[in-house]
N, CA, C and O atoms as a GROMACS GRO file, in nm:
protein
  540
    1UNK      N    1  10.518   8.744   8.799
    1UNK     CA    2  10.394   8.786   8.862
    1UNK      C    3  10.423   8.811   9.010
    1UNK      O    4  10.480   8.726   9.078
    2UNK      N    5  10.383   8.927   9.059
    2UNK     CA    6  10.403   8.961   9.198
    2UNK      C    7  10.318   8.873   9.289
    2UNK      O    8  10.211   8.827   9.250
    3UNK      N    9  10.366   8.852   9.408
    3UNK     CA   10  10.294   8.771   9.505
    3UNK      C   11  10.192   8.854   9.583
    3UNK      O   12  10.128   8.802   9.674
    4UNK      N   13  10.174   8.983   9.550
    4UNK     CA   14  10.085   9.069   9.626
    4UNK      C   15   9.940   9.024   9.620
    4UNK      O   16   9.861   9.061   9.708
    5UNK      N   17   9.902   8.944   9.522
    5UNK     CA   18   9.764   8.897   9.512
    5UNK      C   19   9.741   8.768   9.588
    5UNK      O   20   9.633   8.708   9.578
    6UNK      N   21   9.839   8.724   9.662
    6UNK     CA   22   9.826   8.599   9.737
    6UNK      C   23   9.832   8.630   9.886
    6UNK      O   24   9.927   8.690   9.935
    7UNK      N   25   9.728   8.586   9.958
    7UNK     CA   26   9.720   8.604  10.102
    7UNK      C   27   9.728   8.467  10.166
    7UNK      O   28   9.631   8.390  10.161
    8UNK      N   29   9.839   8.436  10.227
    8UNK     CA   30   9.854   8.307  10.294
    8UNK      C   31   9.832   8.327  10.442
    8UNK      O   32   9.925   8.355  10.517
    9UNK      N   33   9.706   8.314  10.484
    9UNK     CA   34   9.671   8.344  10.622
    9UNK      C   35   9.607   8.227  10.693
    9UNK      O   36   9.517   8.248  10.775
   10UNK      N   37   9.648   8.108  10.667
   10UNK     CA   38   9.588   7.997  10.739
   10UNK      C   39   9.640   7.864  10.690
   10UNK      O   40   9.706   7.856  10.586
   11UNK      N   41   9.609   7.761  10.765
   11UNK     CA   42   9.656   7.627  10.730
   11UNK      C   43   9.568   7.558  10.626
   11UNK      O   44   9.596   7.444  10.588
   12UNK      N   45   9.464   7.624  10.582
   12UNK     CA   46   9.365   7.561  10.494
   12UNK      C   47   9.410   7.543  10.351
   12UNK      O   48   9.524   7.569  10.314
   13UNK      N   49   9.316   7.496  10.272
   13UNK     CA   50   9.337   7.475  10.129
   13UNK      C   51   9.355   7.608  10.057
   13UNK      O   52   9.318   7.714  10.108
   14UNK      N   53   9.415   7.600   9.937
   14UNK     CA   54   9.442   7.719   9.857
   14UNK      C   55   9.332   7.737   9.752
   14UNK      O   56   9.297   7.643   9.680
   15UNK      N   57   9.279   7.859   9.744
   15UNK     CA   58   9.174   7.890   9.648
   15UNK      C   59   9.212   8.014   9.568
   15UNK      O   60   9.252   8.115   9.625
   16UNK      N   61   9.199   8.003   9.437
   16UNK     CA   62   9.220   8.116   9.346
   16UNK      C   63   9.083   8.170   9.308
   16UNK      O   64   8.999   8.095   9.256
   17UNK      N   65   9.060   8.299   9.332
   17UNK     CA   66   8.935   8.362   9.290
   17UNK      C   67   8.965   8.457   9.175
   17UNK      O   68   9.060   8.535   9.180
   18UNK      N   69   8.883   8.449   9.071
   18UNK     CA   70   8.905   8.526   8.949
   18UNK      C   71   8.777   8.598   8.912
   18UNK      O   72   8.677   8.534   8.878
   19UNK      N   73   8.780   8.731   8.918
   19UNK     CA   74   8.662   8.811   8.884
   19UNK      C   75   8.707   8.953   8.855
   19UNK      O   76   8.794   9.006   8.924
   20UNK      N   77   8.650   9.014   8.752
   20UNK     CA   78   8.686   9.151   8.720
   20UNK      C   79   8.608   9.252   8.804
   20UNK      O   80   8.640   9.370   8.804
   21UNK      N   81   8.506   9.206   8.876
   21UNK     CA   82   8.430   9.293   8.966
   21UNK      C   83   8.504   9.297   9.100
   21UNK      O   84   8.504   9.200   9.175
   22UNK      N   85   8.565   9.410   9.129
   22UNK     CA   86   8.649   9.421   9.248
   22UNK      C   87   8.571   9.406   9.378
   22UNK      O   88   8.625   9.359   9.478
   23UNK      N   89   8.443   9.444   9.377
   23UNK     CA   90   8.360   9.427   9.497
   23UNK      C   91   8.340   9.278   9.525
   23UNK      O   92   8.355   9.233   9.638
   24UNK      N   93   8.308   9.202   9.421
   24UNK     CA   94   8.290   9.057   9.436
   24UNK      C   95   8.421   8.992   9.478
   24UNK      O   96   8.423   8.906   9.566
   25UNK      N   97   8.530   9.033   9.415
   25UNK     CA   98   8.661   8.978   9.447
   25UNK      C   99   8.696   9.000   9.594
   25UNK      O  100   8.741   8.908   9.662
   26UNK      N  101   8.674   9.120   9.642
   26UNK     CA  102   8.706   9.154   9.782
   26UNK      C  103   8.614   9.079   9.878
   26UNK      O  104   8.659   9.032   9.983
   27UNK      N  105   8.484   9.067   9.843
   27UNK     CA  106   8.390   8.996   9.928
   27UNK      C  107   8.429   8.849   9.941
   27UNK      O  108   8.431   8.794  10.052
   28UNK      N  109   8.459   8.785   9.828
   28UNK     CA  110   8.500   8.645   9.831
   28UNK      C  111   8.629   8.626   9.910
   28UNK      O  112   8.642   8.532   9.988
   29UNK      N  113   8.724   8.716   9.888
   29UNK     CA  114   8.851   8.708   9.961
   29UNK      C  115   8.827   8.716  10.112
   29UNK      O  116   8.883   8.638  10.188
   30UNK      N  117   8.745   8.809  10.154
   30UNK     CA  118   8.717   8.826  10.297
   30UNK      C  119   8.653   8.701  10.357
   30UNK      O  120   8.692   8.656  10.464
   31UNK      N  121   8.554   8.645  10.286
   31UNK     CA  122   8.487   8.523  10.334
   31UNK      C  123   8.586   8.408  10.346
   31UNK      O  124   8.591   8.340  10.448
   32UNK      N  125   8.665   8.387  10.242
   32UNK     CA  126   8.756   8.273  10.240
   32UNK      C  127   8.868   8.286  10.342
   32UNK      O  128   8.903   8.188  10.408
   33UNK      N  129   8.924   8.405  10.356
   33UNK     CA  130   9.028   8.425  10.457
   33UNK      C  131   8.974   8.401  10.598
   33UNK      O  132   9.042   8.344  10.682
   34UNK      N  133   8.850   8.446  10.622
   34UNK     CA  134   8.791   8.428  10.755
   34UNK      C  135   8.767   8.281  10.788
   34UNK      O  136   8.755   8.244  10.904
   35UNK      N  137   8.761   8.197  10.684
   35UNK     CA  138   8.741   8.053  10.703
   35UNK      C  139   8.873   7.975  10.703
   35UNK      O  140   8.872   7.852  10.712
   36UNK      N  141   8.986   8.045  10.692
   36UNK     CA  142   9.115   7.979  10.700
   36UNK      C  143   9.175   7.934  10.568
   36UNK      O  144   9.278   7.866  10.567
   37UNK      N  145   9.112   7.970  10.456
   37UNK     CA  146   9.169   7.934  10.326
   37UNK      C  147   9.282   8.030  10.289
   37UNK      O  148   9.280   8.146  10.328
   38UNK      N  149   9.378   7.979  10.215
   38UNK     CA  150   9.478   8.065  10.153
   38UNK      C  151   9.416   8.116  10.024
   38UNK      O  152   9.350   8.040   9.953
   39UNK      N  153   9.435   8.242   9.993
   39UNK     CA  154   9.365   8.303   9.880
   39UNK      C  155   9.462   8.371   9.786
   39UNK      O  156   9.552   8.445   9.828
   40UNK      N  157   9.443   8.345   9.657
   40UNK     CA  158   9.508   8.422   9.552
   40UNK      C  159   9.396   8.479   9.468
   40UNK      O  160   9.288   8.420   9.459
   41UNK      N  161   9.419   8.594   9.406
   41UNK     CA  162   9.313   8.655   9.326
   41UNK      C  163   9.369   8.712   9.197
   41UNK      O  164   9.484   8.753   9.188
   42UNK      N  165   9.280   8.712   9.097
   42UNK     CA  166   9.315   8.765   8.965
   42UNK      C  167   9.192   8.838   8.911
   42UNK      O  168   9.079   8.807   8.948
   43UNK      N  169   9.216   8.936   8.822
   43UNK     CA  170   9.104   9.015   8.769
   43UNK      C  171   9.067   8.977   8.626
   43UNK      O  172   8.975   9.036   8.568
   44UNK      N  173   9.137   8.880   8.569
   44UNK     CA  174   9.100   8.830   8.436
   44UNK      C  175   9.162   8.692   8.416
   44UNK      O  176   9.246   8.647   8.495
   45UNK      N  177   9.118   8.625   8.311
   45UNK     CA  178   9.165   8.490   8.286
   45UNK      C  179   9.314   8.479   8.259
   45UNK      O  180   9.378   8.383   8.302
   46UNK      N  181   9.369   8.576   8.190
   46UNK     CA  182   9.512   8.572   8.158
   46UNK      C  183   9.596   8.576   8.286
   46UNK      O  184   9.689   8.499   8.303
   47UNK      N  185   9.561   8.668   8.375
   47UNK     CA  186   9.631   8.678   8.502
   47UNK      C  187   9.613   8.548   8.583
   47UNK      O  188   9.705   8.503   8.651
   48UNK      N  189   9.493   8.490   8.575
   48UNK     CA  190   9.464   8.367   8.649
   48UNK      C  191   9.554   8.252   8.606
   48UNK      O  192   9.595   8.171   8.688
   49UNK      N  193   9.584   8.244   8.476
   49UNK     CA  194   9.670   8.136   8.427
   49UNK      C  195   9.808   8.140   8.492
   49UNK      O  196   9.860   8.037   8.533
   50UNK      N  197   9.865   8.260   8.501
   50UNK     CA  198   9.998   8.275   8.562
   50UNK      C  199   9.994   8.241   8.711
   50UNK      O  200  10.080   8.170   8.763
   51UNK      N  201   9.892   8.292   8.779
   51UNK     CA  202   9.883   8.269   8.923
   51UNK      C  203   9.856   8.122   8.952
   51UNK      O  204   9.916   8.064   9.042
   52UNK      N  205   9.765   8.060   8.876
   52UNK     CA  206   9.732   7.919   8.898
   52UNK      C  207   9.854   7.830   8.880
   52UNK      O  208   9.875   7.736   8.957
   53UNK      N  209   9.935   7.859   8.780
   53UNK     CA  210  10.054   7.778   8.754
   53UNK      C  211  10.156   7.789   8.867
   53UNK      O  212  10.230   7.694   8.894
   54UNK      N  213  10.161   7.905   8.931
   54UNK     CA  214  10.256   7.929   9.040
   54UNK      C  215  10.198   7.886   9.175
   54UNK      O  216  10.266   7.818   9.253
   55UNK      N  217  10.075   7.924   9.203
   55UNK     CA  218  10.009   7.903   9.332
   55UNK      C  219   9.956   7.760   9.347
   55UNK      O  220   9.946   7.709   9.459
   56UNK      N  221   9.924   7.695   9.236
   56UNK     CA  222   9.866   7.560   9.233
   56UNK      C  223   9.754   7.544   9.336
   56UNK      O  224   9.766   7.468   9.432
   57UNK      N  225   9.644   7.617   9.313
   57UNK     CA  226   9.534   7.612   9.410
   57UNK      C  227   9.464   7.476   9.412
   57UNK      O  228   9.475   7.397   9.318
   58UNK      N  229   9.394   7.451   9.521
   58UNK     CA  230   9.313   7.331   9.534
   58UNK      C  231   9.178   7.348   9.466
   58UNK      O  232   9.108   7.250   9.436
   59UNK      N  233   9.140   7.474   9.441
   59UNK     CA  234   9.012   7.506   9.380
   59UNK      C  235   9.023   7.644   9.316
   59UNK      O  236   9.092   7.732   9.366
   60UNK      N  237   8.953   7.662   9.203
   60UNK     CA  238   8.948   7.794   9.137
   60UNK      C  239   8.802   7.836   9.128
   60UNK      O  240   8.716   7.758   9.085
   61UNK      N  241   8.775   7.958   9.170
   61UNK     CA  242   8.643   8.018   9.155
   61UNK      C  243   8.658   8.120   9.042
   61UNK      O  244   8.731   8.218   9.056
   62UNK      N  245   8.588   8.096   8.932
   62UNK     CA  246   8.615   8.167   8.807
   62UNK      C  247   8.488   8.232   8.750
   62UNK      O  248   8.389   8.164   8.726
   63UNK      N  249   8.494   8.363   8.729
   63UNK     CA  250   8.386   8.433   8.660
   63UNK      C  251   8.396   8.399   8.511
   63UNK      O  252   8.502   8.357   8.465
   64UNK      N  253   8.288   8.416   8.437
   64UNK     CA  254   8.291   8.387   8.295
   64UNK      C  255   8.318   8.512   8.212
   64UNK      O  256   8.408   8.513   8.129
   65UNK      N  257   8.241   8.617   8.235
   65UNK     CA  258   8.256   8.739   8.155
   65UNK      C  259   8.360   8.832   8.218
   65UNK      O  260   8.336   8.893   8.322
   66UNK      N  261   8.477   8.840   8.152
   66UNK     CA  262   8.586   8.926   8.200
   66UNK      C  263   8.660   8.982   8.080
   66UNK      O  264   8.659   8.922   7.972
   67UNK      N  265   8.726   9.096   8.098
   67UNK     CA  266   8.808   9.150   7.989
   67UNK      C  267   8.939   9.071   7.975
   67UNK      O  268   8.971   8.987   8.059
   68UNK      N  269   9.013   9.098   7.872
   68UNK     CA  270   9.143   9.040   7.841
   68UNK      C  271   9.129   8.892   7.802
   68UNK      O  272   9.161   8.855   7.689
   69UNK      N  273   9.083   8.808   7.895
   69UNK     CA  274   9.055   8.668   7.865
   69UNK      C  275   8.939   8.624   7.953
   69UNK      O  276   8.943   8.638   8.075
   70UNK      N  277   8.834   8.572   7.889
   70UNK     CA  278   8.716   8.532   7.967
   70UNK      C  279   8.739   8.399   8.037
   70UNK      O  280   8.839   8.331   8.014
   71UNK      N  281   8.646   8.363   8.124
   71UNK     CA  282   8.659   8.242   8.203
   71UNK      C  283   8.657   8.114   8.122
   71UNK      O  284   8.723   8.016   8.158
   72UNK      N  285   8.581   8.113   8.012
   72UNK     CA  286   8.574   7.994   7.929
   72UNK      C  287   8.709   7.964   7.865
   72UNK      O  288   8.755   7.849   7.866
   73UNK      N  289   8.772   8.066   7.809
   73UNK     CA  290   8.905   8.046   7.749
   73UNK      C  291   9.008   8.010   7.855
   73UNK      O  292   9.094   7.925   7.832
   74UNK      N  293   9.000   8.076   7.970
   74UNK     CA  294   9.094   8.044   8.078
   74UNK      C  295   9.079   7.897   8.120
   74UNK      O  296   9.179   7.829   8.144
   75UNK      N  297   8.956   7.849   8.130
   75UNK     CA  298   8.932   7.710   8.168
   75UNK      C  299   8.993   7.615   8.064
   75UNK      O  300   9.056   7.516   8.100
   76UNK      N  301   8.974   7.646   7.937
   76UNK     CA  302   9.032   7.562   7.831
   76UNK      C  303   9.183   7.555   7.843
   76UNK      O  304   9.242   7.448   7.826
   77UNK      N  305   9.246   7.667   7.872
   77UNK     CA  306   9.391   7.669   7.886
   77UNK      C  307   9.438   7.599   8.013
   77UNK      O  308   9.541   7.532   8.014
   78UNK      N  309   9.362   7.614   8.121
   78UNK     CA  310   9.395   7.544   8.245
   78UNK      C  311   9.392   7.393   8.223
   78UNK      O  312   9.477   7.320   8.276
   79UNK      N  313   9.295   7.345   8.144
   79UNK     CA  314   9.282   7.203   8.117
   79UNK      C  315   9.396   7.150   8.030
   79UNK      O  316   9.424   7.030   8.033
   80UNK      N  317   9.460   7.234   7.953
   80UNK     CA  318   9.571   7.193   7.867
   80UNK      C  319   9.705   7.193   7.940
   80UNK      O  320   9.802   7.134   7.893
   81UNK      N  321   9.711   7.258   8.055
   81UNK     CA  322   9.834   7.266   8.132
   81UNK      C  323   9.841   7.145   8.227
   81UNK      O  324   9.753   7.129   8.311
   82UNK      N  325   9.944   7.062   8.215
   82UNK     CA  326   9.954   6.945   8.303
   82UNK      C  327   9.955   6.979   8.452
   82UNK      O  328   9.912   6.899   8.534
   83UNK      N  329  10.003   7.099   8.486
   83UNK     CA  330  10.009   7.139   8.627
   83UNK      C  331   9.872   7.182   8.682
   83UNK      O  332   9.851   7.177   8.804
   84UNK      N  333   9.780   7.223   8.596
   84UNK     CA  334   9.653   7.277   8.644
   84UNK      C  335   9.530   7.201   8.594
   84UNK      O  336   9.418   7.234   8.632
   85UNK      N  337   9.550   7.101   8.510
   85UNK     CA  338   9.436   7.038   8.444
   85UNK      C  339   9.340   6.966   8.539
   85UNK      O  340   9.224   6.947   8.504
   86UNK      N  341   9.384   6.925   8.655
   86UNK     CA  342   9.298   6.852   8.748
   86UNK      C  343   9.241   6.937   8.862
   86UNK      O  344   9.179   6.884   8.954
   87UNK      N  345   9.262   7.067   8.856
   87UNK     CA  346   9.212   7.155   8.961
   87UNK      C  347   9.061   7.176   8.940
   87UNK      O  348   9.019   7.217   8.831
   88UNK      N  349   8.979   7.148   9.042
   88UNK     CA  350   8.835   7.172   9.028
   88UNK      C  351   8.808   7.322   9.011
   88UNK      O  352   8.879   7.406   9.066
   89UNK      N  353   8.704   7.352   8.934
   89UNK     CA  354   8.668   7.491   8.905
   89UNK      C  355   8.520   7.514   8.932
   89UNK      O  356   8.435   7.434   8.894
   90UNK      N  357   8.490   7.625   9.000
   90UNK     CA  358   8.353   7.677   9.010
   90UNK      C  359   8.345   7.789   8.910
   90UNK      O  360   8.429   7.879   8.910
   91UNK      N  361   8.247   7.788   8.824
   91UNK     CA  362   8.214   7.908   8.749
   91UNK      C  363   8.111   7.982   8.832
   91UNK      O  364   8.001   7.931   8.855
   92UNK      N  365   8.144   8.100   8.878
   92UNK     CA  366   8.053   8.184   8.955
   92UNK      C  367   8.013   8.298   8.863
   92UNK      O  368   8.095   8.385   8.833
   93UNK      N  369   7.888   8.299   8.818
   93UNK     CA  370   7.851   8.389   8.711
   93UNK      C  371   7.709   8.444   8.724
   93UNK      O  372   7.623   8.382   8.787
   94UNK      N  373   7.686   8.558   8.666
   94UNK     CA  374   7.552   8.614   8.660
   94UNK      C  375   7.481   8.573   8.530
   94UNK      O  376   7.369   8.617   8.504
   95UNK      N  377   7.545   8.489   8.448
   95UNK     CA  378   7.488   8.444   8.322
   95UNK      C  379   7.382   8.335   8.339
   95UNK      O  380   7.310   8.303   8.244
   96UNK      N  381   7.373   8.278   8.459
   96UNK     CA  382   7.272   8.175   8.484
   96UNK      C  383   7.187   8.215   8.604
   96UNK      O  384   7.225   8.302   8.682
   97UNK      N  385   7.073   8.151   8.617
   97UNK     CA  386   6.988   8.173   8.733
   97UNK      C  387   7.015   8.066   8.838
   97UNK      O  388   7.084   7.968   8.810
   98UNK      N  389   6.962   8.083   8.956
   98UNK     CA  390   6.978   7.983   9.062
   98UNK      C  391   6.923   7.847   9.019
   98UNK      O  392   6.976   7.744   9.058
   99UNK      N  393   6.817   7.847   8.938
   99UNK     CA  394   6.757   7.721   8.890
   99UNK      C  395   6.845   7.648   8.790
   99UNK      O  396   6.827   7.528   8.767
  100UNK      N  397   6.941   7.719   8.730
  100UNK     CA  398   7.027   7.658   8.628
  100UNK      C  399   7.161   7.610   8.684
  100UNK      O  400   7.245   7.560   8.609
  101UNK      N  401   7.182   7.626   8.814
  101UNK     CA  402   7.307   7.583   8.873
  101UNK      C  403   7.325   7.433   8.852
  101UNK      O  404   7.228   7.358   8.850
  102UNK      N  405   7.449   7.392   8.837
  102UNK     CA  406   7.476   7.250   8.813
  102UNK      C  407   7.582   7.198   8.908
  102UNK      O  408   7.666   7.274   8.957
  103UNK      N  409   7.575   7.070   8.934
  103UNK     CA  410   7.671   7.005   9.022
  103UNK      C  411   7.756   6.910   8.939
  103UNK      O  412   7.720   6.793   8.920
  104UNK      N  413   7.868   6.961   8.890
  104UNK     CA  414   7.956   6.880   8.807
  104UNK      C  415   8.098   6.879   8.861
  104UNK      O  416   8.193   6.875   8.783
  105UNK      N  417   8.114   6.884   8.991
  105UNK     CA  418   8.248   6.881   9.049
  105UNK      C  419   8.322   6.755   9.010
  105UNK      O  420   8.445   6.755   9.001
  106UNK      N  421   8.250   6.648   8.986
  106UNK     CA  422   8.315   6.522   8.950
  106UNK      C  423   8.393   6.534   8.820
  106UNK      O  424   8.487   6.458   8.797
  107UNK      N  425   8.355   6.630   8.736
  107UNK     CA  426   8.430   6.653   8.611
  107UNK      C  427   8.502   6.788   8.618
  107UNK      O  428   8.528   6.851   8.515
  108UNK      N  429   8.533   6.831   8.741
  108UNK     CA  430   8.609   6.954   8.766
  108UNK      C  431   8.535   7.082   8.730
  108UNK      O  432   8.599   7.186   8.710
  109UNK      N  433   8.402   7.079   8.721
  109UNK     CA  434   8.326   7.201   8.688
  109UNK      C  435   8.199   7.210   8.769
  109UNK      O  436   8.135   7.109   8.801
  110UNK      N  437   8.164   7.332   8.802
  110UNK     CA  438   8.036   7.360   8.869
  110UNK      C  439   7.998   7.502   8.834
  110UNK      O  440   8.083   7.591   8.834
  111UNK      N  441   7.872   7.522   8.804
  111UNK     CA  442   7.821   7.655   8.772
  111UNK      C  443   7.733   7.703   8.887
  111UNK      O  444   7.635   7.638   8.922
  112UNK      N  445   7.769   7.817   8.944
  112UNK     CA  446   7.691   7.878   9.051
  112UNK      C  447   7.652   8.020   9.010
  112UNK      O  448   7.730   8.093   8.949
  113UNK      N  449   7.530   8.056   9.044
  113UNK     CA  450   7.478   8.188   9.006
  113UNK      C  451   7.517   8.295   9.108
  113UNK      O  452   7.520   8.271   9.228
  114UNK      N  453   7.547   8.415   9.055
  114UNK     CA  454   7.567   8.532   9.139
  114UNK      C  455   7.431   8.597   9.160
  114UNK      O  456   7.345   8.585   9.073
  115UNK      N  457   7.409   8.664   9.269
  115UNK     CA  458   7.496   8.665   9.388
  115UNK      C  459   7.481   8.534   9.464
  115UNK      O  460   7.378   8.467   9.456
  116UNK      N  461   7.584   8.500   9.537
  116UNK     CA  462   7.582   8.375   9.614
  116UNK      C  463   7.590   8.407   9.762
  116UNK      O  464   7.662   8.498   9.804
  117UNK      N  465   7.515   8.331   9.840
  117UNK     CA  466   7.515   8.350   9.985
  117UNK      C  467   7.639   8.282  10.044
  117UNK      O  468   7.685   8.180   9.993
  118UNK      N  469   7.690   8.340  10.150
  118UNK     CA  470   7.813   8.291  10.214
  118UNK      C  471   7.803   8.143  10.249
  118UNK      O  472   7.893   8.066  10.215
  119UNK      N  473   7.697   8.102  10.316
  119UNK     CA  474   7.686   7.963  10.361
  119UNK      C  475   7.681   7.866  10.244
  119UNK      O  476   7.740   7.759  10.250
  120UNK      N  477   7.610   7.903  10.138
  120UNK     CA  478   7.603   7.816  10.021
  120UNK      C  479   7.741   7.805   9.955
  120UNK      O  480   7.783   7.696   9.915
  121UNK      N  481   7.810   7.917   9.944
  121UNK     CA  482   7.944   7.917   9.886
  121UNK      C  483   8.036   7.822   9.963
  121UNK      O  484   8.104   7.738   9.903
  122UNK      N  485   8.038   7.836  10.094
  122UNK     CA  486   8.126   7.753  10.176
  122UNK      C  487   8.089   7.605  10.168
  122UNK      O  488   8.178   7.519  10.166
  123UNK      N  489   7.962   7.576  10.164
  123UNK     CA  490   7.916   7.438  10.151
  123UNK      C  491   7.961   7.378  10.018
  123UNK      O  492   8.008   7.264  10.014
  124UNK      N  493   7.949   7.453   9.911
  124UNK     CA  494   7.986   7.403   9.778
  124UNK      C  495   8.138   7.388   9.766
  124UNK      O  496   8.186   7.293   9.703
  125UNK      N  497   8.212   7.480   9.826
  125UNK     CA  498   8.359   7.468   9.825
  125UNK      C  499   8.400   7.340   9.896
  125UNK      O  500   8.481   7.263   9.844
  126UNK      N  501   8.344   7.318  10.013
  126UNK     CA  502   8.380   7.198  10.090
  126UNK      C  503   8.341   7.071  10.014
  126UNK      O  504   8.415   6.973  10.017
  127UNK      N  505   8.228   7.073   9.946
  127UNK     CA  506   8.184   6.957   9.869
  127UNK      C  507   8.286   6.923   9.760
  127UNK      O  508   8.322   6.807   9.742
  128UNK      N  509   8.333   7.024   9.689
  128UNK     CA  510   8.432   6.999   9.582
  128UNK      C  511   8.567   6.958   9.640
  128UNK      O  512   8.634   6.871   9.583
  129UNK      N  513   8.607   7.017   9.749
  129UNK     CA  514   8.734   6.979   9.811
  129UNK      C  515   8.728   6.837   9.866
  129UNK      O  516   8.828   6.765   9.862
  130UNK      N  517   8.614   6.796   9.916
  130UNK     CA  518   8.597   6.657   9.962
  130UNK      C  519   8.611   6.560   9.846
  130UNK      O  520   8.674   6.455   9.860
  131UNK      N  521   8.553   6.594   9.733
  131UNK     CA  522   8.565   6.508   9.616
  131UNK      C  523   8.708   6.500   9.568
  131UNK      O  524   8.754   6.395   9.524
  132UNK      N  525   8.779   6.614   9.576
  132UNK     CA  526   8.919   6.614   9.536
  132UNK      C  527   9.001   6.521   9.624
  132UNK      O  528   9.087   6.448   9.574
  133UNK      N  529   8.975   6.522   9.755
  133UNK     CA  530   9.048   6.436   9.849
  133UNK      C  531   9.019   6.288   9.821
  133UNK      O  532   9.105   6.203   9.842
  134UNK      N  533   8.898   6.260   9.773
  134UNK     CA  534   8.860   6.121   9.746
  134UNK      C  535   8.932   6.065   9.624
  134UNK      O  536   8.943   5.943   9.611
  135UNK      N  537   8.982   6.151   9.534
  135UNK     CA  538   9.051   6.106   9.413
  135UNK      C  539   9.186   6.060   9.451
  135UNK      O  540   9.263   6.017   9.364
   0.00000   0.00000   0.00000
């Protein structure tokens, strides 16, 4: 897998963003890079598995509905891999409403509705990374 999808532009934590919508992918990348995070990106679950195993991110932001391999299957495979099974995951999806969002970072999962506002995204990322540091 080429390293072209990885932007190491800061001393911060590493985040893998996975979405087949290139506009969303680019927007998330821009926000995260501006905040000092290292960013890797993938356009489907299959690509995400390879990148996650190599990049070993501190957090994965994962869409659910994608071609090739959806986010649910990718999550199941990430959990079976000893190298990636403990990485916290945000499911960022249009399949739920804002009222259905859940806070399950303690079990490595959180569901957030699209579209998401920048400040809320950053707050939720920091919350999950804080929990990871506490483990």
